[in-house]
N, C-alpha and C positions, 0 to 999 in steps of 0.2 A: 281778317275778313269774317263777316258774320255768315251764318248759314243761309240767310235769305238772299245774299248777294251772289252774283255770278260774274265771271270774268270772260271777256271776249278777247281772243287772240287775233292779232292781225296776220296777214300772209307772211310777213317778214319773221315774226315770232315762230310761226309754224315751220318755216324753212330752217331756222336756227335749231329748233328742237329736232327736226328730222336729221340734220347734219350731225348733231351731237350723238344721236342714238343710232343712226344708220351706219351702214358700212361704206367707207370711202375707199374704194379699191385703188384709186390713183395714189392717195397718200400712203396706203399700206404697201403698195408695190415699191414706191420710192423709198420708204423706210427700210424695207428688207434689202433692196438693192444697195442702199447707202451702207448698211451694216456689212454686207458682203464686201463692198469696195473698201471699207475701213479695215476689214480683216486682211484683205489682200495688200493694202497699203502698209500695214504693220509688218507683214511678212517681207515685202519688198524692202522696207526700211531696214529691217534686221539684216537681210542679205547684203544690202549696200554697205552698211557699217562693218559687217564681218569681212567682206572682201577688201574694203579699204584698210582695215587693221592688218590683214594678212599681207597685203601689198606693202604696207609700211614695214612690217617685219622682214620681208624679203629685201627691201631697200636697205634696211639696217644691216642685214647679213652681207649685202654687196659692199657696203661701206667698211665693214670689218675686214672682209677679204682684201679689199683695196688697200687698207692700211697695212695689213700683213705683207702684201706684195711690195708696198713702198718700203717697208722695213727690210725686206730681202734685197731690193735694189740698192738701198743704202749700204747694206752689208757687202754687196757686190762691188759698189764703188770703193768701199774701204779696202777690200782685197785688191782692187785694181791699183789703188794708190800704193799699197805695199809692194805690189809686183813692179810698178814703175820705179819705186825707190831701189828695189833690188837690181833692176836693169841698169839704173844709173850707177849703182855701186860696182857693177862689173867693170866699168870703165875707170874706176879709181885705182891708183897704183897701190901695191902691197896689200891686196885683199884676197881672201880665200875665194877664188873663182867658183870652186865646186859648191861651196855653201850657198852662194847667191844663185847659181844655176838651179840647184835643188829647190831653193825657195821660190824661184820664178815658176818652176814646173808645178810645185805644190799649190801656189796661188792660182795658177791657170786651171788646175783640176778643181780646186775649191770653187772658183768662179763659175765653172761650167755647171756644177751641182746647184749653186745658189741661183743661177740664171734659170735653170729648169724649174726650180721651186717657185721663183717669182712669176714666171710665165704661167705656171699652173694656177697660182693664186689669182692672177689677173683673169684667167679664163673662168675660174669659179665666181669671181666678182661679176663678170659679164653675165654669166648664167643666172645669178640671183637678180641682177638688174633686169634682165629680159623677163624673168618670171614676175617681177614686180610690175613691169609695164603691162604684161598680159592681164594681170589681176586688176590693174587700174582701169583697163578697158572694160572688163566685166563690171567693175564697180560703177562706171559711168552708165552702163546699160541699166543696172538696178536702180540707180538714182533717177534716171529718166523715166523708168517704169513707175517709180513711186511718185514722181512729180505729175505724171499724166493721170494717175489714180486720184491724187489730191485735187487736180483740176476737175476731174469727173465728179468727185464728191461735192465740190463747190457748185458745179452746174446743177447737180441734182437738188441741192438745197434751194437754189434760185428757182428751179422749175417747180418745186413744191410751193414756194412762197408766191410765185406769180401764177401758178397753175397753168403754165404754158407748156403743152405737150411737145411743141416743136423743139424746146430746149433739150428734150430727151435724146435727140439725135446727137447733140454735142456730148451728152453723158455717155452714150454708147460708143461714140467715136473715140473719145479720150480713154475710156476703159479698154477698148479694143487695142488702142495704141500702147497702153500700159502693159497689157497682156503680151503683145508682140515683143516689146522690149524685154519683158521678163523671160520669155521663151528664148530670146537671143542670149540673154545672160546665162540662163540655165545650160544652154548648148555651148556657151563660151565662144560665140561667134562675134 
């Protein structure tokens, strides 16, 4: 443009320039709120993953104890079979009765100890299983909190694009729901 010419701006150009250089508190507030929600979502996501991993570990411990209990019950069954064979042998002619009576008593005592150990292992397995279930419940709370925060972030983006303040009610509602479920997870309710 030469020095002698001048340019006339229309009202639309003036509004664009004002918007570019002015402060848009609606956009700024949404941006800050979205950043806070994203931070909360990251924390909730971490907690959800952490509790799920811990629950899986507890479930694994339950399976190990259940396997150990099964091994003890198999051992119990083997002793029962030997005891039954000794009882049958008592009825055979020309056998050492005392030897088989002692064996029967020994097997009976051994079975009693094996049974106690198997039952104890089953109880441990159940305890690990119960702990796993409790943590999965907490995991679901964290996951729901994270989902609600993600919905809240999506709604804030839509409200920013459409500039409809009414959508902010959905943002606040979903964020509040996420915070409630996070609090329930923290309290393990």
